[in-house]
C-alpha positions in Angstrom: -147.4 35.4 58.2 -151.3 35.8 58.9 -151.6 39.5 60.7 -155.0 40.6 60.1 -158.4 39.5 61.2 -160.2 41.3 58.8 -158.2 39.7 55.8 -158.8 36.3 56.8 -161.3 35.1 54.5 -159.4 36.2 51.5 -156.2 34.7 52.9 -157.6 31.5 53.4 -159.1 31.3 49.8 -154.7 30.8 49.2 -153.5 29.5 52.5 -154.0 27.7 55.2 -152.3 28.9 58.7 -150.8 27.3 61.6 -151.5 28.0 65.2 -150.4 31.8 66.4 -147.2 32.2 67.0 -146.5 35.7 67.8 -149.0 38.7 68.6 -148.4 42.4 68.4 -150.2 45.5 68.5 -149.8 48.6 66.4 -147.7 51.4 68.3 -146.8 55.2 68.0 -143.2 56.5 68.1 -142.7 60.5 68.1 -139.3 62.4 68.8 -138.4 62.6 72.6 -139.0 66.2 73.6 -142.2 66.3 71.1 -144.7 66.5 73.9 -146.4 63.7 72.2 -147.6 61.3 75.0 -150.5 59.6 73.3 -152.6 59.3 70.2 -155.1 61.7 72.5 -152.4 64.2 71.6 -152.7 63.9 68.1 -155.3 66.4 66.8 -153.9 68.4 64.0 -150.6 66.3 63.5 -149.5 63.9 61.0 -149.1 60.3 61.3 -147.1 58.2 58.8 -148.1 54.4 58.2 -146.9 52.6 55.6 -149.8 52.6 52.9 -152.3 49.5 52.8 -150.7 48.0 55.9 -153.1 46.8 58.9 -151.1 49.7 60.7 -152.9 52.4 58.6 -156.4 50.8 59.5 -155.8 50.3 63.0 -154.9 54.0 63.2 -157.7 55.6 61.1 -160.0 53.4 63.2 -158.7 54.9 66.5 -158.7 58.7 65.0 -162.5 58.0 64.2 -163.4 56.4 67.6 -161.7 59.0 69.2 -162.9 62.0 67.2 -159.3 63.2 66.5 -158.6 65.0 63.3 -154.8 64.0 62.0 -153.4 63.4 58.8 -152.4 59.7 58.0 -149.4 60.2 55.4 -148.9 56.7 53.6 -146.0 56.0 53.0 -144.2 52.8 50.3 -141.4 51.6 53.1 -140.5 51.8 57.1 -137.5 52.9 56.4 -139.1 56.2 54.2 -141.8 56.6 57.1 -139.1 56.3 59.9 -137.2 58.7 57.9 -140.1 61.5 57.6 -140.8 61.2 61.4 -136.6 61.9 61.8 -136.5 64.9 59.5 -140.0 66.6 61.3 -141.8 65.8 58.0 -144.5 63.8 60.1 -145.1 64.1 64.0 -145.7 60.4 64.6 -145.3 56.7 63.0 -147.2 53.6 63.2 -145.9 50.7 63.0 -145.8 46.7 64.6 -144.3 48.0 67.8 -141.2 45.5 67.8 -140.8 47.2 64.5 -140.7 50.9 65.6 -138.2 50.1 68.5 -135.7 47.9 65.7 -135.8 51.1 63.5 -135.0 53.5 66.3 -132.4 51.3 67.5 -130.9 51.1 63.9 -131.4 55.0 64.0 -128.9 57.6 64.4 -130.0 58.6 67.7 -132.0 56.0 69.4 -132.8 57.9 72.8 -134.0 60.7 70.5 -137.5 58.6 70.1 -140.2 57.6 72.0 -142.2 54.9 72.0 -145.8 55.9 73.1 -147.9 53.5 75.4 -150.9 53.3 73.1 -151.5 49.8 71.7 -154.0 50.4 68.4 -154.7 47.1 67.4 -154.1 43.6 68.0 -152.0 42.0 65.5 -152.0 37.9 66.0 -149.2 35.9 63.6 -149.5 32.7 62.2 -147.3 30.5 59.7 -148.6 30.5 56.2 -149.1 27.1 55.1 -150.3 25.3 51.8 -154.0 25.2 51.6 -155.9 22.2 52.0 -153.0 20.0 53.3 -154.5 19.2 56.8 -151.7 17.0 57.7 -149.2 19.2 57.3 -151.2 22.1 59.2 -151.7 19.4 62.1 -147.8 18.4 62.0 -147.1 22.1 62.3 -149.3 22.6 64.9 -148.2 19.2 66.7 -145.0 20.5 66.7 -145.9 24.3 68.1 -147.7 23.1 70.9 -144.5 20.7 71.6 -142.5 23.6 71.6 -145.2 25.8 74.0 -145.3 23.1 76.0 -142.1 22.0 77.3 -141.1 25.7 77.5 -138.7 25.5 74.6 -140.3 28.4 73.3 -138.3 30.4 76.4 -135.2 30.0 74.9 -136.3 30.8 71.2 -138.3 34.4 72.5 -135.1 35.3 74.4 -132.2 34.3 71.6 -134.2 37.0 69.4 -135.9 39.7 72.0 -133.9 39.2 75.2 -132.7 43.0 74.8 -136.2 43.7 74.9 -137.6 42.0 78.1 -139.8 39.3 79.2 -142.9 38.4 77.0 -145.9 40.1 78.2 -148.9 38.9 79.6 -151.0 38.6 76.3 -147.9 36.8 74.6 -147.5 34.4 77.8 -151.2 33.8 77.3 -150.7 32.9 73.9 -148.0 30.3 75.0 -149.6 28.7 77.3 -152.9 28.4 75.3 -150.3 27.0 72.3 -149.3 24.0 74.7 -153.0 22.7 73.8 -152.4 20.1 70.9 -154.8 20.5 68.1 
């Protein structure tokens, strides 16, 4: 899946990509009752990330832009980072918002975590395709345009994300634009 505009040039040397299929943002999760309400509260705090990810870059960029002094602590996996948050070894965990929600839902007490309102980056997703096969890419994008144009995407979205509510305005816009054939 294509997730990072900064890496697009490198990725395109290896694969092609479909039209966007989803947009996600980097978010922050903290323990409920921690007093942390946004990234603005992170000065002097420790923020877990999965090392080498776009989420790590987004957190570092936001801290620099806002001139906040926080320690970014890289972990090898989502499970390790979330465990560090639960155990109080870090004050927050930054990752894709849906993945943070999923980790909290699987935890011992989902109500013990707060998803902060910050959206620190835009993360577009696309389907990785064989490089140089423009006919296949056109077929995939035509199929995606049909799914978006007929509204079938609503059924697909609801199948996987119904419990999280309706798609937000950015995702709805992505689906409307995705209905335009290539």
